[in-house]
C-alpha positions, 0 to 999 in steps of 0.5 A: 693362389694361382691367378692370371691377372694379365688375362682378365677374360679368356672367353673367346666365343665360338664362331658359328662355323666352328666345328663341334670339336672346337666348340666343345674344346672351348667349353672345356668339356672334351676329354683329352685322350692321349692314345700313345706317345709313339710317332714318326717324329718329323716335326721339329716344333713338337711340344711334347715333353720327354715324359710322353714322347716316344713312350707307348702310354695312354693318358686320359687328361692328366691321368695315366690309364692302363684300361679303357675302364679308367678312361671312361672313369675319367670322362665321367669325373669331368662330365665329358661331352666328347673326346679329342684323340691325340698323341704321338699319333693315334695311327701308330696304335690304330687298333687301340684307337678304334677300340677307344672310339667304339668303347666311348661311343658304346658307353656314352652314346652316339652324341658323345663327340669324337675327333682325332688328329693324325699326320699320317696319310693312311690307306684310304681303305681304312677310313670306313673303319674309323667311321663305322667305329664312331669317329665324328671328325678328323684333323690332318696335320700336313707334314712339310705342308705337303697337302697332295700326299694326303688328298686320297685319304682326306677324300676317303674320310670325307666320303665315309661321313667323317667331318674332315679338315686340316689342323697345323701350327702357323709357322711365322717363317712359312708365310708364302708357303701357308698363303699358297696352301690356302689356294691349294686346299680349294681343291680338297674335300675339307670343311675346315682349316684350323691354325694354331699359334706356334708354341715354344715349349720345354719340348721344342725350345732348342729347335725353335731357337735354331729357327730364330723364333722368340716368344711374342710376349712374356705371358704367352708361349706363342712364337713371335709372328705366328699370331699376325700371320694367322690373322692375315690368313683368316682375314683373307678367307673371311674377305673371300667368303663375303666377296670383299677385297682382300685386306692384304693385296686388295684382290677379290677372291672366290670363296675358299669353301672351308672355314678357317679357325685360329686358336691362340696359345694363351687360349689353348693353355689358359682358357681351355685347360682352365675350363676343363679344370673348372668342370672337373672340379665342380664334379669332384669337389669335396665338402671341405674344399673351395673351387677357385676361379682358376679351377684349383681346389683350396682347403686347410690341413693339419699334419698328423699321423696314423696314431694321432689322427682320430684324436685330432679329428675328435678334438677339432669337431668338438671345439669347432662344432664342425661335422665330421664329414668336413674332416678328411684323413689323407693317408698318402700325405699324412694330414687332416683336410678341413675347410680353410676357414677352420684352419685359419681359426685354429692356426694360432691355437696349436703348435703343429703345422697348419697349412692352406693347400691348393691342388689341381682337380686332376686324378692325382690332385697335383699340389701347386701351393702349400702356405704355412698358417701358423709361423715358419717351419724350423730350418 
């Protein structure tokens, strides 16, 4: 089984000032709508893998989708309460993004919360179109930490009624620039600043090595120093909000006027993702499966083929008294699925391979573990 023994508790309670988008993400109830892989590619820390980078495909969670009907189907499968629209950059497929916002709002109602990420300071006149389509929240990624080029677009989005903020990775070698950014953002019409722990991934590790970044621990993809800088920035904003001396330099500052949220790499990957898997697993679990605390599905299986499957199902049902609805024929993998306890009971009684199978509760049901229960496979 896949477990996370090093991280016994990933429950990071939402702050009262967190945005609705953040709260729903922490609950694992937000669909991740990857609208396109196209982008301007100006970020050396981009975490995207080669399977999505610069490819104009759409994904709903882990499922590749050709239509918004498939996106809606995936949203229903996980009982989504909203969606986060990302990429690439959604502005590289603006019409598709607008259609997705409208379709999701139409299907699930005005309470279905939608937030979107972009790093493009688009024409301010376009802001009203996103608001009219139903976008609730927008998060700007400031390329090069150059906030000024986004000022007009940010103001237009805020004026149109979209909750507007900034979301950026916390780069540990940009300490002075990020602390200066806090002061600069005072004059911007934003409600929040979200800081993400900088992650070292398969997609960016070469660039991160060139910048001298190392992993902070063996159990997280976070870059060393990112967490500490983000917490310093958060303590400064919190101290100013309460009128207290700054923990860094002892100065007393005016309130910044926006909420600062810090999201760690561990929680983003292991917390939010696991909760989303748990939610989808609860919605799609079959009678013969068990949902683990990590959000995976476990069951037993016997290898079979089309010609023998009916005999196997009849024999297992007769010998165990198990109702046939607990026996499922998987034609793609050519096996009969059943409760794990039944597979364990009959494993020593038959010569054919019997397995414990563990899958992710995704649309593709990605297999993560297969353990032979009745001996070793022949070499």
